[in-house]
Phi, psi and omega in degrees: 000324191302312185301315181294311183299314181296319184298311179292326182293317179291315180298324177291310182293329182265012178058044174082007180288108182293334181295326177298314181296318178300318179297315180296318178293321181291316182289342173280331182276326184299310180294331177300315178290325185285328190249001182297321180292323175297322178298322178293319179295321178293321181293334175275348180264318186260160172300129187294329175300320177297318177299311182294321179297316181297311183296324179291319176295320178294319179296320178300318179291316180292322178289327177296319179293324175296317176300317181297322178298318182290314185288334179267001180074018182254024177304135169211144189299318182300303179295323181294314179297321181298322177294320179288329174299317177297321177298318181295321179296319180294324176299327179297333177266340181289311190298309179298323180292323181295319180290329182278337185282336186298316178295346175279344186256329183229151177291166184300326183280001175248004183295318180300307180294329176296317174297322179297320179295317179297323177296319175304311182297313183293312181289332174295318178296325180289332181279321183257345180289315180300316176298322178297319178297322179298319179295317179295315180302314182289330185271312187236352178109153185294328178300321180289327176296318177297319178300317176299320177298321176298318179297330184297338179289337185288311175294333175295314179301319180296318179295317176298325178296336180274358176286158172304146182298327182080165182284147171270116187261082180289129185239124178281354182280161175289154182299324178296323177293323176298315180298318180292325180293323179298315179295320182295317179297318178298316183292325183273344177270101195299320182293326177291315184300311185292317183290326179298312180293333174293315176298322179300314180296322179297316178296323181294316191269335188250321190294313177298305177302321180296314183289327186261314182277330183305306180294329179293318185281330184272321189091155186304308185297312181291327180298315175299322178294322180292322177296320179294319178299320178294319176297322175296320177297324178299315182291318179298321179295318179297320177297317180293318181296335178298328184252331183282137183225073179294148181293334180240079190295316183294318177297321176298319180294323177296318177298325178294333178298339176296341180279343185302313186276004184303316180292324181291319177297316181295323177293317179298325180270005181056047182289157177297162184302314179302323178290324176298318181295316179296323181290321180293321176299314180294326179296319179295322176300313183292320180298315182291318181296321179295318181293317180296317182297319182289312178300317178295315183298317180291325183285329178281324194253340182268146174300140185298330186280358177236000189298314184295321182292318179296318178298319181296317178298316180295318177298319183297312179302319182290317183292328182295333181289337187294306179300327179298312178295325180294316180293326183282345187298314185296306179300323181290326176297320178299323184279317189259336190091150186296312181298318183292320180295316180301312180294321179295316180297320182293315179295319177296321176297316180302316180296316180288342174287327180282337185303318180297339178292347173291340179276124176302329179300327178276317185294325186256006182295120185286157175263140169062067169295159182289325184224159178301143181287152175290172179297140183292146178276157177301145181291000000 
């Protein structure tokens, strides 16, 4: 709900000034990128339940304050942007802790279905949350939609408080040493290294063209249908991932990544509408299967005391590629044209998704080991 509600709330309060919305979105993203590595280090030091509980309560308070500014008519760009900056900073601590807490809750042989269930919840909210936010914005106003988003953090915090406390990982090392260790483990663990760069290439080549060229090539009505089909594919894939247990889960996830560029390729080739719909559905399937395979693999094979830091390093590399691809989209469209750029980016992403499979560490990584793997040896 939050992206839709915030967009309309800022545009309404700022009397349609798009610059205000751009500023709010940017200041929310910047601390996420800047603090993600620190968030991973904190999640590996403190009980992850404590980190999650703190960040959810903080996000509820900051989002509630943002809603209060809107509802009382006291919106001003500075205070509102500061609250969204705080929200972005809290997200930087939430993501690594959330990925690291799951192995503390379920045994290794249940990580895959547990990740699939989390995917169902997350992707279901992405499918149904935006229309609900739209109805609230139209019915009672964007400020109330933001307020409802703020209130949703309270039951989430209550549920998190009921989780087992988890181990307190007191670390005698300096924080800088912890940060360096997370990067070192990522770099020396070959299957993590190769797949991280594959995700980086996917974000570079697909996210910008999909977000910018997709609406242009599809048109408003078809674009909404394609997003709905992609959302349906996400849910179908999570349902399948709950039961499917391939022996080489990571390699299967990489192969599933070949489905991601299909709708962009179909748009670039001016495919008929039924093919576009099928491609979007397949893309959702590939995205969800790839995410479940990655999350489960890192949770099964990485030592728990470094899991959040490695995840944060991988996420940072992947996220940094998104604005680069978005910025490159406009000049490349001028040079190549929108259809040609869409097709070229899709084919390049498919090739780079296959590249990690050249590594035996990726191809042969087993699924569901009996016990957590030891720390990786230097390459």
